[in-house]
N, C-alpha and C positions, 0 to 999 in steps of 0.2 A: 504494500500500500504506500503510495507516494504522498498522501496527505499528512502533514505534520500534526503533532498533538496541539501545538499552540500557534497562534498567528505569527507569521514570519515576515515582518516588515510590510511592504506595500503590495506584494503580489500573491503570497501564499496565505490562505485562510486555514487555520487549524481546525481539526475535527471537533474539538471541545466547543469552540465558538460557534461552529456550524450547528451543532446539536442545541446549543443554547438559543440560537436565533430561531430554530424550528419550534422550540417550546414557546418562545415569545410570539411567534406567528400564530400558533394554534390558540393561544390565549387571546390575542388581539382580535381574531376573527371567530371567536367561539359562538357568537350570535349571528353568524352569516346566514342570510336567507336564500342564497343561491342554491339551486338544485343541480348537483353534478349528473351529467348524462354519460360521459365517457372520458377516459383518460388514456393518453398515448394512442389515440385513434388515428388510423391512416385512411384517408379518403382520396380518391382520384376520379376525375371525369374530364371528358373532352370539353374545353371551354371555348374553343374557336375552330372553325372548319370552313374552308373554301375549296375551290377546284384543285388547288395545288398542295395545300398543307392541312394538317390536322394537329392541334395542340392539346396534349394531355397534361393537365395540371394535377400534381399530386402533392399532398401535404400531410404532415403528422401534427395533430393538435395536442398541445400539452393537456388541455382540459376543455371539454365542451360542456356548457351548462345552460340551464334555463334561469334567466335573471328575474323572471316575474315582472320585469319592467320593459326591457328592450328586446325581449324574445330570446331565442337560442343563439348564443354567440360563442366565439372562441376566447378562451382566456390564455394568454401567453405569459409564461413565467420568465422574468428577467432579473438576474442578480446584478448589482452594480456597486462600485466603490466610490464613484463620483456622481454627483447629481447632474442629470442631463434633462433637457426639455424633451417632451414627447414629440414624435414626428409622425405624420401620416404618410410620408414618402417611403413606403415599405412594400416591396413586392410580396413579402410574406403575409402581411396583414391584408392587402388587397386580395390575394389569393384565397385567404381564409374566408373573406366576405363572399367571394364568388361561390366557393364550394358550399357554404352554409346558407346561401341566399340571404345574407344579412348585410347591414350597413355599419356594423360596429364590431370592434375588437376591444377586449379589456386587457390592458397590460398590468400584470400583477408584479409590481416591483418589490424586490427584497434587497434592501441596502445592507451592505456588510461593514458600514462605518461603525466605529466604537465611540465616536465623539458626538453623535447625534442622538436625540431621544428616539425611542422606538416608534413613535407616531410619525416621525419623518423618514424612518427607514422602511416602514411598511406602508406602501401606498398603492392604490389602484386607480388607473387612469383609463378613461374611455376614449378610444380613437374612432372618430366617426367620419363617414364619407357620404357624399351625395350620390344619388343614383347615376348622375351624369359622369362623375369621376370614375366610378367603378366600371361603367360601360366603356368609357374611353380607354381605360387600362386593358379591359378584356378584348375589345374589338379593334383597337388601333396600336397601342404600345406593344402588347405581347406579340401580335402577328409581325410587326416590324422586326423585332429581334429574332423571331423564329425564322424569318426569311434571311436575316444576316447570318444566322447559324448555318442555314442551308448553303449559303454562298461559301462560307469558310470550309464547310465539309467537302463541297464539290471541288474547291481549289486546293484542298489538303494543306491549308495554311491558316493558322489561327494567330493573328497579330496580337502582340501583348497589349494589354490595357493597363496603363500605369495610374489609374485614378483610384484604385482600391488596394494598393500595395500595403499601406499602413492605415488601419482603421482603429476605432475605439476598442475593438476586441483584440487588437494585436496585429502583427504582420501576416500577410498572406503566406501559407505554408510553402508556396513555390517561389517565394521572393529570391532565394539564393540562386534559383535556376535563371531567372531573368537578369540577375546581376552578373552572371557568368558571361564570358566571351561566347559568341555563337558556336564556335567549334567545340567548346567544352560542355555544352548543355546536356548532351546525351550522357556523358560520363557522370555529371552531377546527378542526373535523374537515376542512373544505375546505382550510384553510391549512397544516395540519401533517401531513396524511395523503393518500395516494393510494389509489384503488380498484383493488385487484388482482383477479386471477382468482379466481372463486368456488371455494372448496375443496370437493371432492367426495370424501367418505370411501369411496365405493364404487368409486373409480377403481382399477383393477388394474394400471395401467401401471408403478407403482413397487413392485409386489410381486415 
């Protein structure tokens, strides 16, 4: 087990503190009125189709629940060590809305700070979309990138995209590959990565 017993500076969270935060979470939400429907549920469906392409969108929901107020929605769990404003610019959240025929996602934030009161560490925020934004994403944005992927596949060349090499969640796992000289990239891939099972989004065993 790689998890330390106690917190280790800025990056490592000790298992003692993690269990303590869980207890605080259960106490904080003990009067929760939400009705859980499914946890770790995988759902997939074709969200766009025309004469040339068909787009299957597949997602795993952390928690699906009936809120008794805004209907059946996805609740996505997020841990964080720094406070950040919520954003609706998320393919994940938009996809959840399309698959559940909803216009809302609840972000269940669990802060790992020790300097803040528990009421500021445990928050739930609703991300809402208009029907027009969801339809734009489903029928315009997603097909555009699906066609780009088709072009890259036919050309057998996938140009690097340097806009997400370093994010709030850390560096891209393939960062070292892109930083290598072109002639060295195959060797870096062989030395630092293993070839796993080919992912098949049409696989229904996990649904």
